[in-house]
ChimeraX commands (.cxc) that place a marker at each C-alpha (Angstrom):
marker #1 position 137.29,194.85,196.88 radius 0.5
marker #1 position 134.97,196.41,194.41 radius 0.5
marker #1 position 135.90,198.38,191.76 radius 0.5
marker #1 position 139.20,196.57,191.54 radius 0.5
marker #1 position 139.82,192.86,188.95 radius 0.5
marker #1 position 140.75,189.22,190.71 radius 0.5
marker #1 position 144.05,188.13,190.03 radius 0.5
marker #1 position 142.86,185.45,188.08 radius 0.5
marker #1 position 141.17,188.58,185.86 radius 0.5
marker #1 position 143.67,190.22,185.77 radius 0.5
marker #1 position 145.76,186.91,184.37 radius 0.5
marker #1 position 143.34,186.50,181.72 radius 0.5
marker #1 position 143.34,189.79,180.57 radius 0.5
marker #1 position 147.36,189.29,180.64 radius 0.5
marker #1 position 147.18,185.85,177.89 radius 0.5
marker #1 position 144.46,188.12,175.61 radius 0.5
marker #1 position 146.76,190.51,175.10 radius 0.5
marker #1 position 149.76,188.16,174.55 radius 0.5
marker #1 position 147.58,186.70,172.24 radius 0.5
marker #1 position 146.50,189.61,170.39 radius 0.5
marker #1 position 149.81,190.46,169.97 radius 0.5
marker #1 position 151.34,187.72,168.21 radius 0.5
marker #1 position 148.00,187.35,165.75 radius 0.5
marker #1 position 148.68,190.77,165.54 radius 0.5
marker #1 position 152.11,190.73,164.03 radius 0.5
marker #1 position 152.53,187.38,163.52 radius 0.5
marker #1 position 153.80,188.59,160.26 radius 0.5
marker #1 position 157.29,189.69,162.02 radius 0.5
marker #1 position 157.59,186.02,163.11 radius 0.5
marker #1 position 157.98,184.49,159.63 radius 0.5
marker #1 position 161.60,185.31,158.78 radius 0.5
marker #1 position 161.87,185.22,155.34 radius 0.5
marker #1 position 162.07,187.54,152.63 radius 0.5
marker #1 position 160.37,187.76,149.68 radius 0.5
marker #1 position 161.89,187.40,146.18 radius 0.5
marker #1 position 161.52,190.81,145.96 radius 0.5
marker #1 position 163.19,191.72,148.84 radius 0.5
marker #1 position 166.28,188.91,148.25 radius 0.5
marker #1 position 166.34,191.06,144.78 radius 0.5
marker #1 position 166.76,194.57,146.59 radius 0.5
marker #1 position 169.25,192.66,149.06 radius 0.5
marker #1 position 171.39,191.98,145.83 radius 0.5
marker #1 position 170.39,194.45,143.29 radius 0.5
marker #1 position 174.24,196.11,143.02 radius 0.5
marker #1 position 176.10,192.49,143.06 radius 0.5
marker #1 position 177.64,190.78,140.79 radius 0.5
marker #1 position 176.18,187.71,141.54 radius 0.5
marker #1 position 172.78,187.04,142.33 radius 0.5
marker #1 position 171.67,184.00,143.83 radius 0.5
marker #1 position 169.03,181.66,142.64 radius 0.5
marker #1 position 165.55,180.57,144.70 radius 0.5
marker #1 position 164.63,176.93,143.47 radius 0.5
marker #1 position 163.08,174.26,145.46 radius 0.5
marker #1 position 162.28,170.58,144.98 radius 0.5
marker #1 position 159.71,167.89,146.06 radius 0.5
marker #1 position 159.48,164.86,148.19 radius 0.5
marker #1 position 157.24,163.06,149.46 radius 0.5
marker #1 position 155.15,165.64,148.24 radius 0.5
marker #1 position 157.17,167.96,150.72 radius 0.5
marker #1 position 158.80,171.32,148.92 radius 0.5
marker #1 position 162.68,172.09,149.95 radius 0.5
marker #1 position 163.00,175.35,149.64 radius 0.5
marker #1 position 166.63,176.80,149.10 radius 0.5
marker #1 position 169.04,179.58,147.21 radius 0.5
marker #1 position 172.21,179.26,145.55 radius 0.5
marker #1 position 174.77,181.39,143.97 radius 0.5
marker #1 position 178.22,180.28,142.65 radius 0.5
marker #1 position 179.77,178.56,140.34 radius 0.5
marker #1 position 178.69,174.90,140.53 radius 0.5
marker #1 position 182.12,173.53,139.37 radius 0.5
marker #1 position 183.45,174.73,143.15 radius 0.5
marker #1 position 182.70,172.95,146.45 radius 0.5
marker #1 position 179.74,173.56,147.96 radius 0.5
marker #1 position 179.05,175.09,151.20 radius 0.5
marker #1 position 175.44,174.43,152.86 radius 0.5
marker #1 position 173.92,176.73,155.47 radius 0.5
marker #1 position 171.00,175.15,157.95 radius 0.5
marker #1 position 169.35,177.31,160.06 radius 0.5
marker #1 position 168.11,176.76,163.42 radius 0.5
marker #1 position 164.45,177.26,164.82 radius 0.5
marker #1 position 162.77,179.82,163.96 radius 0.5
marker #1 position 164.93,180.90,160.76 radius 0.5
marker #1 position 165.07,180.38,156.58 radius 0.5
marker #1 position 167.45,180.39,154.23 radius 0.5
marker #1 position 167.69,183.97,154.38 radius 0.5
marker #1 position 169.19,184.18,157.57 radius 0.5
marker #1 position 172.84,183.50,155.80 radius 0.5
marker #1 position 171.89,185.55,152.72 radius 0.5
marker #1 position 174.92,187.79,153.54 radius 0.5
marker #1 position 177.39,184.99,153.47 radius 0.5
marker #1 position 175.92,184.20,149.99 radius 0.5
marker #1 position 176.55,187.76,149.29 radius 0.5
marker #1 position 179.91,187.59,150.38 radius 0.5
marker #1 position 182.43,188.12,147.14 radius 0.5
marker #1 position 185.21,186.75,149.32 radius 0.5
marker #1 position 183.35,182.85,149.99 radius 0.5
marker #1 position 181.01,183.11,146.65 radius 0.5
marker #1 position 183.50,183.15,144.44 radius 0.5
marker #1 position 185.71,180.34,146.17 radius 0.5
marker #1 position 183.15,178.56,146.63 radius 0.5
marker #1 position 179.29,177.10,145.53 radius 0.5
marker #1 position 177.14,178.79,148.71 radius 0.5
marker #1 position 173.58,177.13,149.53 radius 0.5
marker #1 position 170.93,177.99,151.86 radius 0.5
marker #1 position 167.95,175.73,153.03 radius 0.5
marker #1 position 164.79,177.17,154.21 radius 0.5
marker #1 position 163.84,173.38,156.83 radius 0.5
marker #1 position 161.09,171.89,156.50 radius 0.5
marker #1 position 157.97,174.02,157.77 radius 0.5
marker #1 position 160.29,176.94,157.42 radius 0.5
marker #1 position 160.24,179.98,154.97 radius 0.5
marker #1 position 158.67,178.57,151.85 radius 0.5
marker #1 position 159.18,174.39,152.51 radius 0.5
marker #1 position 155.71,173.82,153.29 radius 0.5
marker #1 position 155.45,176.93,155.67 radius 0.5
marker #1 position 153.40,175.24,158.72 radius 0.5
marker #1 position 154.06,172.51,158.66 radius 0.5
marker #1 position 156.83,171.15,161.17 radius 0.5
marker #1 position 158.52,167.59,161.25 radius 0.5
marker #1 position 160.51,167.30,163.93 radius 0.5
marker #1 position 162.10,163.71,163.47 radius 0.5
marker #1 position 165.60,164.39,162.44 radius 0.5
marker #1 position 165.41,160.90,160.55 radius 0.5
marker #1 position 162.29,162.32,158.41 radius 0.5
marker #1 position 164.46,165.67,158.08 radius 0.5
marker #1 position 167.75,164.46,157.01 radius 0.5
marker #1 position 165.50,162.34,154.46 radius 0.5
marker #1 position 163.76,165.42,153.23 radius 0.5
marker #1 position 167.36,167.16,152.80 radius 0.5
marker #1 position 169.48,164.37,151.48 radius 0.5
marker #1 position 168.12,165.61,147.89 radius 0.5
marker #1 position 170.07,169.12,148.33 radius 0.5
marker #1 position 173.28,167.09,149.54 radius 0.5
marker #1 position 172.87,164.49,146.20 radius 0.5
marker #1 position 172.51,167.38,143.41 radius 0.5
marker #1 position 175.62,168.97,144.87 radius 0.5
marker #1 position 177.63,165.57,145.05 radius 0.5
marker #1 position 179.79,166.20,142.41 radius 0.5
marker #1 position 181.65,168.56,144.10 radius 0.5
marker #1 position 182.88,168.32,147.93 radius 0.5
marker #1 position 180.00,169.22,150.70 radius 0.5
marker #1 position 180.89,171.00,153.51 radius 0.5
marker #1 position 178.00,171.73,156.27 radius 0.5
marker #1 position 177.72,174.65,158.15 radius 0.5
marker #1 position 174.41,174.61,160.73 radius 0.5
marker #1 position 173.52,177.05,163.37 radius 0.5
marker #1 position 171.60,176.36,166.54 radius 0.5
marker #1 position 169.06,173.50,165.75 radius 0.5
marker #1 position 170.72,172.95,162.68 radius 0.5
marker #1 position 173.67,171.78,163.76 radius 0.5
marker #1 position 171.80,168.52,164.81 radius 0.5
marker #1 position 170.47,168.90,161.94 radius 0.5
marker #1 position 173.94,168.67,159.89 radius 0.5
marker #1 position 175.22,165.72,162.38 radius 0.5
marker #1 position 172.32,163.55,161.56 radius 0.5
marker #1 position 172.88,164.29,157.87 radius 0.5
marker #1 position 176.09,163.15,158.33 radius 0.5
marker #1 position 175.45,160.13,160.44 radius 0.5
marker #1 position 173.44,158.85,157.67 radius 0.5
marker #1 position 175.16,160.35,154.53 radius 0.5
marker #1 position 178.78,159.97,155.23 radius 0.5
marker #1 position 179.94,159.51,152.21 radius 0.5
marker #1 position 178.00,162.99,151.35 radius 0.5
marker #1 position 179.57,164.72,153.64 radius 0.5
marker #1 position 183.63,166.33,153.55 radius 0.5
marker #1 position 183.34,168.85,156.40 radius 0.5
marker #1 position 181.26,169.72,159.07 radius 0.5
marker #1 position 180.41,173.97,160.69 radius 0.5
marker #1 position 178.63,173.40,163.80 radius 0.5
marker #1 position 177.82,176.61,165.42 radius 0.5
marker #1 position 176.75,176.84,168.95 radius 0.5
marker #1 position 174.92,173.77,167.96 radius 0.5
marker #1 position 172.01,172.12,170.58 radius 0.5
marker #1 position 173.40,168.80,169.97 radius 0.5
marker #1 position 173.96,167.24,173.86 radius 0.5
marker #1 position 170.21,165.38,175.61 radius 0.5
marker #1 position 171.53,165.82,178.95 radius 0.5
marker #1 position 171.96,169.53,178.91 radius 0.5
marker #1 position 168.55,170.42,177.07 radius 0.5
marker #1 position 166.14,172.07,179.38 radius 0.5
marker #1 position 163.17,171.38,180.88 radius 0.5
marker #1 position 160.71,173.04,179.22 radius 0.5
marker #1 position 157.99,170.56,179.38 radius 0.5
marker #1 position 155.69,173.24,181.66 radius 0.5
marker #1 position 155.00,175.44,178.87 radius 0.5
marker #1 position 155.73,173.68,175.66 radius 0.5
marker #1 position 153.64,171.27,176.57 radius 0.5
marker #1 position 150.10,173.36,176.49 radius 0.5
marker #1 position 151.35,175.28,173.08 radius 0.5
marker #1 position 151.98,172.19,171.50 radius 0.5
marker #1 position 148.61,170.66,171.43 radius 0.5
marker #1 position 145.36,171.44,168.96 radius 0.5
marker #1 position 144.05,173.52,172.07 radius 0.5
marker #1 position 146.28,176.62,172.80 radius 0.5
marker #1 position 149.03,175.82,169.06 radius 0.5
marker #1 position 147.05,178.56,167.25 radius 0.5
marker #1 position 147.81,181.22,169.94 radius 0.5
marker #1 position 151.79,180.98,168.46 radius 0.5
marker #1 position 152.97,182.76,164.06 radius 0.5
marker #1 position 153.11,180.05,162.94 radius 0.5
marker #1 position 157.37,179.74,163.10 radius 0.5
marker #1 position 157.14,179.67,166.58 radius 0.5
marker #1 position 154.43,176.92,166.07 radius 0.5
marker #1 position 157.41,174.85,163.73 radius 0.5
marker #1 position 159.85,176.06,166.38 radius 0.5
marker #1 position 158.17,174.84,169.33 radius 0.5
marker #1 position 156.88,171.41,168.14 radius 0.5
marker #1 position 160.79,171.21,167.40 radius 0.5
marker #1 position 162.09,171.77,170.89 radius 0.5
marker #1 position 159.33,169.69,172.03 radius 0.5
marker #1 position 161.21,166.65,170.21 radius 0.5
marker #1 position 164.65,166.98,170.61 radius 0.5
marker #1 position 165.55,166.26,173.67 radius 0.5
marker #1 position 164.16,162.52,172.66 radius 0.5
marker #1 position 165.70,162.59,169.41 radius 0.5
marker #1 position 169.55,164.02,170.11 radius 0.5
marker #1 position 169.27,160.65,172.27 radius 0.5
marker #1 position 168.62,158.63,169.65 radius 0.5
marker #1 position 171.30,159.60,168.21 radius 0.5
marker #1 position 173.74,158.68,170.73 radius 0.5
marker #1 position 175.06,155.86,169.76 radius 0.5
marker #1 position 175.76,157.51,165.99 radius 0.5
marker #1 position 178.47,159.59,166.51 radius 0.5
marker #1 position 181.06,157.37,166.04 radius 0.5
marker #1 position 179.50,157.07,162.08 radius 0.5
marker #1 position 180.69,161.12,161.35 radius 0.5
marker #1 position 184.68,160.96,160.09 radius 0.5
marker #1 position 184.59,164.03,158.23 radius 0.5
marker #1 position 186.17,167.14,159.58 radius 0.5
marker #1 position 184.31,169.07,162.42 radius 0.5
marker #1 position 185.25,172.81,163.58 radius 0.5
marker #1 position 182.62,174.22,166.04 radius 0.5
marker #1 position 182.15,177.63,166.77 radius 0.5
marker #1 position 180.60,178.10,170.59 radius 0.5
marker #1 position 180.17,181.48,172.49 radius 0.5
marker #1 position 180.54,180.90,176.06 radius 0.5
marker #1 position 177.95,183.74,177.46 radius 0.5
marker #1 position 175.38,181.84,175.18 radius 0.5
marker #1 position 172.07,181.23,176.91 radius 0.5
marker #1 position 170.12,179.80,174.71 radius 0.5
marker #1 position 173.02,176.72,173.78 radius 0.5
marker #1 position 174.59,176.37,176.96 radius 0.5
marker #1 position 178.66,175.83,176.17 radius 0.5
marker #1 position 178.84,172.12,177.11 radius 0.5
marker #1 position 177.75,171.32,174.17 radius 0.5
marker #1 position 181.18,171.74,172.95 radius 0.5
marker #1 position 182.54,169.53,174.70 radius 0.5
marker #1 position 179.97,167.31,174.38 radius 0.5
marker #1 position 181.43,167.25,170.61 radius 0.5
marker #1 position 184.59,166.27,171.70 radius 0.5
marker #1 position 183.78,163.23,173.19 radius 0.5
marker #1 position 181.14,161.93,170.82 radius 0.5
marker #1 position 183.19,162.74,167.65 radius 0.5
marker #1 position 185.37,159.65,168.37 radius 0.5
marker #1 position 186.22,159.10,164.27 radius 0.5
marker #1 position 187.02,162.87,163.37 radius 0.5
marker #1 position 189.72,165.09,163.52 radius 0.5
marker #1 position 187.66,167.75,165.85 radius 0.5
marker #1 position 188.30,171.45,166.48 radius 0.5
marker #1 position 186.63,173.53,168.93 radius 0.5
marker #1 position 186.59,177.67,168.64 radius 0.5
marker #1 position 185.34,178.27,172.30 radius 0.5
marker #1 position 185.25,182.40,172.52 radius 0.5
marker #1 position 185.00,183.88,175.98 radius 0.5
marker #1 position 182.78,187.37,175.38 radius 0.5
marker #1 position 181.10,185.59,172.09 radius 0.5
marker #1 position 176.64,184.83,172.61 radius 0.5
marker #1 position 174.12,182.56,170.54 radius 0.5
marker #1 position 173.83,184.41,167.61 radius 0.5
marker #1 position 177.73,183.56,166.00 radius 0.5
marker #1 position 176.35,184.24,162.49 radius 0.5
marker #1 position 175.27,187.72,162.63 radius 0.5
marker #1 position 177.71,189.07,165.55 radius 0.5
marker #1 position 181.00,187.56,164.58 radius 0.5
marker #1 position 180.29,186.00,160.73 radius 0.5
marker #1 position 184.05,185.99,160.40 radius 0.5
marker #1 position 184.66,182.99,162.49 radius 0.5
marker #1 position 182.45,181.22,160.56 radius 0.5
marker #1 position 184.24,182.94,157.02 radius 0.5
marker #1 position 187.70,181.87,158.91 radius 0.5
marker #1 position 186.20,178.36,159.18 radius 0.5
marker #1 position 184.60,177.25,155.91 radius 0.5
marker #1 position 187.56,178.54,154.24 radius 0.5
marker #1 position 190.30,175.74,156.50 radius 0.5
marker #1 position 187.65,173.81,155.50 radius 0.5
marker #1 position 188.10,174.30,151.72 radius 0.5
marker #1 position 191.68,174.32,152.51 radius 0.5
marker #1 position 192.18,171.00,154.01 radius 0.5
marker #1 position 189.53,169.95,150.99 radius 0.5
marker #1 position 192.15,171.60,148.75 radius 0.5
marker #1 position 195.09,169.51,149.98 radius 0.5
marker #1 position 193.32,166.03,150.09 radius 0.5
marker #1 position 192.57,167.18,146.12 radius 0.5
marker #1 position 196.45,167.24,145.44 radius 0.5
marker #1 position 197.52,164.30,147.40 radius 0.5
marker link #1:1,2 radius 0.2
marker link #1:2,3 radius 0.2
marker link #1:3,4 radius 0.2
marker link #1:4,5 radius 0.2
marker link #1:5,6 radius 0.2
marker link #1:6,7 radius 0.2
marker link #1:7,8 radius 0.2
marker link #1:8,9 radius 0.2
marker link #1:9,10 radius 0.2
marker link #1:10,11 radius 0.2
marker link #1:11,12 radius 0.2
marker link #1:12,13 radius 0.2
marker link #1:13,14 radius 0.2
marker link #1:14,15 radius 0.2
marker link #1:15,16 radius 0.2
marker link #1:16,17 radius 0.2
marker link #1:17,18 radius 0.2
marker link #1:18,19 radius 0.2
marker link #1:19,20 radius 0.2
marker link #1:20,21 radius 0.2
marker link #1:21,22 radius 0.2
marker link #1:22,23 radius 0.2
marker link #1:23,24 radius 0.2
marker link #1:24,25 radius 0.2
marker link #1:25,26 radius 0.2
marker link #1:26,27 radius 0.2
marker link #1:27,28 radius 0.2
marker link #1:28,29 radius 0.2
marker link #1:29,30 radius 0.2
marker link #1:30,31 radius 0.2
marker link #1:31,32 radius 0.2
marker link #1:32,33 radius 0.2
marker link #1:33,34 radius 0.2
marker link #1:34,35 radius 0.2
marker link #1:35,36 radius 0.2
marker link #1:36,37 radius 0.2
marker link #1:37,38 radius 0.2
marker link #1:38,39 radius 0.2
marker link #1:39,40 radius 0.2
marker link #1:40,41 radius 0.2
marker link #1:41,42 radius 0.2
marker link #1:42,43 radius 0.2
marker link #1:43,44 radius 0.2
marker link #1:44,45 radius 0.2
marker link #1:45,46 radius 0.2
marker link #1:46,47 radius 0.2
marker link #1:47,48 radius 0.2
marker link #1:48,49 radius 0.2
marker link #1:49,50 radius 0.2
marker link #1:50,51 radius 0.2
marker link #1:51,52 radius 0.2
marker link #1:52,53 radius 0.2
marker link #1:53,54 radius 0.2
marker link #1:54,55 radius 0.2
marker link #1:55,56 radius 0.2
marker link #1:56,57 radius 0.2
marker link #1:57,58 radius 0.2
marker link #1:58,59 radius 0.2
marker link #1:59,60 radius 0.2
marker link #1:60,61 radius 0.2
marker link #1:61,62 radius 0.2
marker link #1:62,63 radius 0.2
marker link #1:63,64 radius 0.2
marker link #1:64,65 radius 0.2
marker link #1:65,66 radius 0.2
marker link #1:66,67 radius 0.2
marker link #1:67,68 radius 0.2
marker link #1:68,69 radius 0.2
marker link #1:69,70 radius 0.2
marker link #1:70,71 radius 0.2
marker link #1:71,72 radius 0.2
marker link #1:72,73 radius 0.2
marker link #1:73,74 radius 0.2
marker link #1:74,75 radius 0.2
marker link #1:75,76 radius 0.2
marker link #1:76,77 radius 0.2
marker link #1:77,78 radius 0.2
marker link #1:78,79 radius 0.2
marker link #1:79,80 radius 0.2
marker link #1:80,81 radius 0.2
marker link #1:81,82 radius 0.2
marker link #1:82,83 radius 0.2
marker link #1:83,84 radius 0.2
marker link #1:84,85 radius 0.2
marker link #1:85,86 radius 0.2
marker link #1:86,87 radius 0.2
marker link #1:87,88 radius 0.2
marker link #1:88,89 radius 0.2
marker link #1:89,90 radius 0.2
marker link #1:90,91 radius 0.2
marker link #1:91,92 radius 0.2
marker link #1:92,93 radius 0.2
marker link #1:93,94 radius 0.2
marker link #1:94,95 radius 0.2
marker link #1:95,96 radius 0.2
marker link #1:96,97 radius 0.2
marker link #1:97,98 radius 0.2
marker link #1:98,99 radius 0.2
marker link #1:99,100 radius 0.2
marker link #1:100,101 radius 0.2
marker link #1:101,102 radius 0.2
marker link #1:102,103 radius 0.2
marker link #1:103,104 radius 0.2
marker link #1:104,105 radius 0.2
marker link #1:105,106 radius 0.2
marker link #1:106,107 radius 0.2
marker link #1:107,108 radius 0.2
marker link #1:108,109 radius 0.2
marker link #1:109,110 radius 0.2
marker link #1:110,111 radius 0.2
marker link #1:111,112 radius 0.2
marker link #1:112,113 radius 0.2
marker link #1:113,114 radius 0.2
marker link #1:114,115 radius 0.2
marker link #1:115,116 radius 0.2
marker link #1:116,117 radius 0.2
marker link #1:117,118 radius 0.2
marker link #1:118,119 radius 0.2
marker link #1:119,120 radius 0.2
marker link #1:120,121 radius 0.2
marker link #1:121,122 radius 0.2
marker link #1:122,123 radius 0.2
marker link #1:123,124 radius 0.2
marker link #1:124,125 radius 0.2
marker link #1:125,126 radius 0.2
marker link #1:126,127 radius 0.2
marker link #1:127,128 radius 0.2
marker link #1:128,129 radius 0.2
marker link #1:129,130 radius 0.2
marker link #1:130,131 radius 0.2
marker link #1:131,132 radius 0.2
marker link #1:132,133 radius 0.2
marker link #1:133,134 radius 0.2
marker link #1:134,135 radius 0.2
marker link #1:135,136 radius 0.2
marker link #1:136,137 radius 0.2
marker link #1:137,138 radius 0.2
marker link #1:138,139 radius 0.2
marker link #1:139,140 radius 0.2
marker link #1:140,141 radius 0.2
marker link #1:141,142 radius 0.2
marker link #1:142,143 radius 0.2
marker link #1:143,144 radius 0.2
marker link #1:144,145 radius 0.2
marker link #1:145,146 radius 0.2
marker link #1:146,147 radius 0.2
marker link #1:147,148 radius 0.2
marker link #1:148,149 radius 0.2
marker link #1:149,150 radius 0.2
marker link #1:150,151 radius 0.2
marker link #1:151,152 radius 0.2
marker link #1:152,153 radius 0.2
marker link #1:153,154 radius 0.2
marker link #1:154,155 radius 0.2
marker link #1:155,156 radius 0.2
marker link #1:156,157 radius 0.2
marker link #1:157,158 radius 0.2
marker link #1:158,159 radius 0.2
marker link #1:159,160 radius 0.2
marker link #1:160,161 radius 0.2
marker link #1:161,162 radius 0.2
marker link #1:162,163 radius 0.2
marker link #1:163,164 radius 0.2
marker link #1:164,165 radius 0.2
marker link #1:165,166 radius 0.2
marker link #1:166,167 radius 0.2
marker link #1:167,168 radius 0.2
marker link #1:168,169 radius 0.2
marker link #1:169,170 radius 0.2
marker link #1:170,171 radius 0.2
marker link #1:171,172 radius 0.2
marker link #1:172,173 radius 0.2
marker link #1:173,174 radius 0.2
marker link #1:174,175 radius 0.2
marker link #1:175,176 radius 0.2
marker link #1:176,177 radius 0.2
marker link #1:177,178 radius 0.2
marker link #1:178,179 radius 0.2
marker link #1:179,180 radius 0.2
marker link #1:180,181 radius 0.2
marker link #1:181,182 radius 0.2
marker link #1:182,183 radius 0.2
marker link #1:183,184 radius 0.2
marker link #1:184,185 radius 0.2
marker link #1:185,186 radius 0.2
marker link #1:186,187 radius 0.2
marker link #1:187,188 radius 0.2
marker link #1:188,189 radius 0.2
marker link #1:189,190 radius 0.2
marker link #1:190,191 radius 0.2
marker link #1:191,192 radius 0.2
marker link #1:192,193 radius 0.2
marker link #1:193,194 radius 0.2
marker link #1:194,195 radius 0.2
marker link #1:195,196 radius 0.2
marker link #1:196,197 radius 0.2
marker link #1:197,198 radius 0.2
marker link #1:198,199 radius 0.2
marker link #1:199,200 radius 0.2
marker link #1:200,201 radius 0.2
marker link #1:201,202 radius 0.2
marker link #1:202,203 radius 0.2
marker link #1:203,204 radius 0.2
marker link #1:204,205 radius 0.2
marker link #1:205,206 radius 0.2
marker link #1:206,207 radius 0.2
marker link #1:207,208 radius 0.2
marker link #1:208,209 radius 0.2
marker link #1:209,210 radius 0.2
marker link #1:210,211 radius 0.2
marker link #1:211,212 radius 0.2
marker link #1:212,213 radius 0.2
marker link #1:213,214 radius 0.2
marker link #1:214,215 radius 0.2
marker link #1:215,216 radius 0.2
marker link #1:216,217 radius 0.2
marker link #1:217,218 radius 0.2
marker link #1:218,219 radius 0.2
marker link #1:219,220 radius 0.2
marker link #1:220,221 radius 0.2
marker link #1:221,222 radius 0.2
marker link #1:222,223 radius 0.2
marker link #1:223,224 radius 0.2
marker link #1:224,225 radius 0.2
marker link #1:225,226 radius 0.2
marker link #1:226,227 radius 0.2
marker link #1:227,228 radius 0.2
marker link #1:228,229 radius 0.2
marker link #1:229,230 radius 0.2
marker link #1:230,231 radius 0.2
marker link #1:231,232 radius 0.2
marker link #1:232,233 radius 0.2
marker link #1:233,234 radius 0.2
marker link #1:234,235 radius 0.2
marker link #1:235,236 radius 0.2
marker link #1:236,237 radius 0.2
marker link #1:237,238 radius 0.2
marker link #1:238,239 radius 0.2
marker link #1:239,240 radius 0.2
marker link #1:240,241 radius 0.2
marker link #1:241,242 radius 0.2
marker link #1:242,243 radius 0.2
marker link #1:243,244 radius 0.2
marker link #1:244,245 radius 0.2
marker link #1:245,246 radius 0.2
marker link #1:246,247 radius 0.2
marker link #1:247,248 radius 0.2
marker link #1:248,249 radius 0.2
marker link #1:249,250 radius 0.2
marker link #1:250,251 radius 0.2
marker link #1:251,252 radius 0.2
marker link #1:252,253 radius 0.2
marker link #1:253,254 radius 0.2
marker link #1:254,255 radius 0.2
marker link #1:255,256 radius 0.2
marker link #1:256,257 radius 0.2
marker link #1:257,258 radius 0.2
marker link #1:258,259 radius 0.2
marker link #1:259,260 radius 0.2
marker link #1:260,261 radius 0.2
marker link #1:261,262 radius 0.2
marker link #1:262,263 radius 0.2
marker link #1:263,264 radius 0.2
marker link #1:264,265 radius 0.2
marker link #1:265,266 radius 0.2
marker link #1:266,267 radius 0.2
marker link #1:267,268 radius 0.2
marker link #1:268,269 radius 0.2
marker link #1:269,270 radius 0.2
marker link #1:270,271 radius 0.2
marker link #1:271,272 radius 0.2
marker link #1:272,273 radius 0.2
marker link #1:273,274 radius 0.2
marker link #1:274,275 radius 0.2
marker link #1:275,276 radius 0.2
marker link #1:276,277 radius 0.2
marker link #1:277,278 radius 0.2
marker link #1:278,279 radius 0.2
marker link #1:279,280 radius 0.2
marker link #1:280,281 radius 0.2
marker link #1:281,282 radius 0.2
marker link #1:282,283 radius 0.2
marker link #1:283,284 radius 0.2
marker link #1:284,285 radius 0.2
marker link #1:285,286 radius 0.2
marker link #1:286,287 radius 0.2
marker link #1:287,288 radius 0.2
marker link #1:288,289 radius 0.2
marker link #1:289,290 radius 0.2
marker link #1:290,291 radius 0.2
marker link #1:291,292 radius 0.2
marker link #1:292,293 radius 0.2
marker link #1:293,294 radius 0.2
marker link #1:294,295 radius 0.2
view
């Protein structure tokens, strides 16, 4: 009818609106803090973090660290999207930063680690992150991984068990059979024709998640290589990572001591909604390390 737009035209206008919204707000999707914002956050704190980086194969890895080098090290690995500052409250927590060296890293492609240059391969990503574990290898290393950071720290523990003394998996995406089939929209957004539509951090996220199921299947034979104690924290109302991932961890970690923390009324965003659970898990791992050192 004259004066009415066809469904195809309406759809095209809707897509254009989404594209323009993404482009106009792309800065809001960087998920990273500037050094000035970090300074402001720690303005009144007694301890302040140092921002540092290193290079591997012409790729930069950026991280923040706080606390004494003589203490056990706790290293945080964010999900997708994210950056080291997702865990800034843990770095600022005096109950943690006086008992351990707290480190948080921008995984490859995020934050200031070659922002936008994704690395979907967990093998290659682990190779880029290995020097961070080596840097603090004079003391025990406890790795904390949230969401997609979960399979990253699991892969690190499989490849470099001598550098890992404890794992805390927080709502981890680790079971390939539980990965949702999102190819119908992730594939088009992965192509050169539509990748530009997404803000940079979401582009990196899409690259990682698009290949995640295949990457998790490659890990299946190697779970028995993990021998460090593991704590899994999982919300039963998690709509992004099915709670069955916790059961998968228990089944696969045949050579590690595993503790499951399944919380009924908790969702996926544990580092912000229930940080005390992660703090408690860290303290539990620190206690195990201390007791082991006293033997």
